[in-house]
C-alpha positions in Angstrom: -17.2 88.3 162.1 -18.8 88.5 158.5 -19.9 91.9 157.2 -19.9 93.2 160.7 -22.3 90.3 162.0 -21.0 88.5 165.1 -21.4 85.0 165.6 -21.4 83.7 169.4 -21.7 80.2 170.8 -23.9 81.8 173.8 -26.0 84.7 174.3 -24.3 88.0 175.6 -25.6 91.0 177.4 -23.1 92.8 175.5 -24.3 92.1 172.1 -27.9 90.9 171.8 -27.9 91.1 167.9 -25.1 88.6 167.7 -26.0 85.3 166.0 -26.2 82.6 168.6 -26.0 79.1 168.1 -29.6 78.6 168.9 -30.7 81.2 166.5 -28.4 79.7 163.8 -30.0 76.3 164.5 -33.4 77.4 164.1 -32.8 79.4 161.0 -31.0 76.6 159.3 -33.9 74.3 160.5 -36.5 76.5 158.8 -34.6 76.6 155.5 -33.3 73.0 155.6 -36.3 71.7 153.4 -36.6 68.8 155.8 -39.8 68.5 157.7 -38.5 66.2 160.5 -35.7 68.9 161.2 -38.5 71.7 161.3 -40.8 69.5 163.7 -37.6 68.9 166.0 -36.9 72.7 165.9 -40.5 73.4 167.1 -40.8 70.8 169.6 -37.3 70.8 171.5 -34.3 73.0 170.5 -32.2 70.3 172.5 -33.3 67.5 170.2 -32.6 69.7 167.3 -28.9 69.9 168.6 -28.5 66.3 169.4 -30.0 64.7 166.3 -29.5 67.2 163.6 -26.3 69.5 164.5 -24.1 67.8 161.9 -26.8 68.1 159.2 -27.5 71.7 159.9 -23.7 72.7 160.5 -22.3 70.6 157.8 -19.0 71.4 156.2 -20.8 72.8 153.1 -22.3 75.6 155.1 -20.7 79.1 154.4 -20.7 81.9 156.8 -22.5 84.0 154.2 -25.4 81.5 153.9 -25.7 81.2 157.6 -25.8 84.9 158.2 -28.4 85.3 155.4 -30.7 82.7 156.6 -30.5 84.0 160.4 -31.1 87.5 159.1 -34.0 86.2 156.9 -35.5 84.1 159.9 -35.1 87.2 162.3 -36.7 89.4 160.0 -39.8 87.4 159.2 -40.0 86.1 162.8 -40.3 89.6 163.9 -43.0 90.4 161.2 -45.1 87.5 162.3 -44.5 88.5 166.0 -45.9 92.0 165.2 -48.8 90.4 163.2 -49.6 88.3 166.1 -49.4 91.2 168.6 -51.6 93.4 166.4 -54.3 90.7 165.9 -57.4 90.7 167.9 -58.9 87.4 167.1 -57.4 84.5 169.2 -57.3 81.9 166.3 -55.4 84.2 164.1 -53.0 85.1 166.9 -52.3 81.5 167.5 -51.8 80.9 163.8 -49.0 83.3 163.7 -47.4 82.0 166.9 -47.7 78.3 166.0 -47.3 78.3 162.2 -44.2 80.3 161.8 -41.7 77.7 161.2 -44.1 76.0 158.9 -44.3 79.2 156.8 -40.6 79.6 156.7 -40.3 76.1 155.4 -42.8 76.6 152.7 -41.2 79.9 151.8 -37.7 78.4 151.7 -39.1 75.6 149.3 -41.1 77.7 147.0 -38.9 80.9 146.9 -35.3 79.8 146.9 -34.5 82.9 144.7 -35.4 85.2 147.6 -33.4 83.4 150.4 -30.3 82.1 148.5 -28.7 85.5 147.9 -24.9 85.6 147.8 -24.7 88.7 149.8 -25.1 89.2 153.5 -27.1 92.5 153.6 -30.8 92.5 152.4 -31.6 95.0 150.0 -34.8 97.0 150.2 -36.1 95.3 147.5 -35.5 91.7 149.1 -37.1 93.0 152.4 -40.1 94.2 150.7 -40.4 90.9 148.8 -39.9 88.7 151.9 -42.4 90.7 153.8 -45.0 90.4 151.2 -44.5 86.8 150.5 -44.2 85.8 154.2 -47.5 87.7 155.1 -49.1 86.2 152.0 -48.1 82.5 153.0 -49.3 83.0 156.5 -52.8 84.2 155.3 -53.2 81.4 153.0 -52.2 78.7 155.6 -54.6 80.2 158.0 -57.3 80.3 155.5 -56.8 76.8 154.4 -56.6 75.6 158.1 -59.7 77.4 158.8 -61.7 75.9 156.0 -60.5 72.3 157.2 -61.3 72.9 160.8 -64.3 75.2 160.7 -67.2 74.4 163.1 
């Protein structure tokens, strides 16, 4: 347990907020800066474990970084899910659903100062900045994709 955050190897009915190995692997993939790992996370979580486990869960990984990445991933993933549910247009809904990991990859590469914080708890300022940046990136990616594939 780090800062009242529980890490479990499997999901638990008792503590659905605990960090599972699957949540950790997907979050670490999103913030890895490695496109191949992100594609593996998107396609098949089992392949992610088989091919990239030692890369994602290296000896250099600290518990604090793991917790921060998972918290940021969960927070932004929920924002994207809420945006998807609120959206009426199918294309935009699909964009929020299918582009999440790509958006997080770009965010992790361009805004390292936002995600590489040494403390586990996210401040209100960090949450506000992550929300704003995540939504702005999602909108830019959608607009660019639409301009390329518009009929």
